[in-house]
C-alpha angles and dihedrals in degrees: 000000000000122000096257091052090049093050091051092047091051090051091053093044091049091055091047093050093044090055096045099048094054087087091077143011092212106124095210091053090048092048091050092052092047090052094050094049096044094046091054099039099052116056094196092060110103101172125013123183152121129255111202125210104230120172091335095312127107106226130179115256131175113348147159123219138040122346112297137213104271097211128020120218110255117266092359130114137006098304093055089046087058092046095047097044097038087222137106113266121207117192118189094190117020091193088069095048112105110243095005111174108223107208087162128020088211092072115096105163134025146188123201120193121190118232116217125202124219090278090056093249119141105247102162145351133233106227120195123181129191133195087220123083116241091009096149129067142158092295090058092045094051094041095048095044089055092047096049090049086069093066096077097011 
């Protein structure tokens, strides 16, 4: 999928999600809906889910795809890099990422997007894995950042 097609798809998906999540302000319900839509709208997504920061631990929340790691080792891997930096992390080849946590050997690239609450604290990350190398780019980054902002927005 070229970048323009991706941008347009993210715009359509954003509008769909925005409409659907108005039914509740519950963040877990919103995360579950976001996962379901993203997983089915983007063919290169292999695993789509949220890891929530709960009492200093990063625990799996709502997700779509194969069984996930339930708890991620503190300050290790791509998800913790997103938590600690407060910025989106795009990894073209997870096998080259220092400390990568391999919940599935089928994953080859990854994007992690921090989720901020109303007080602008990082409370979770959206984690998307792909079987393809270099699957994620600036269009994914911009599209997903806009979508996750809806959770507490």
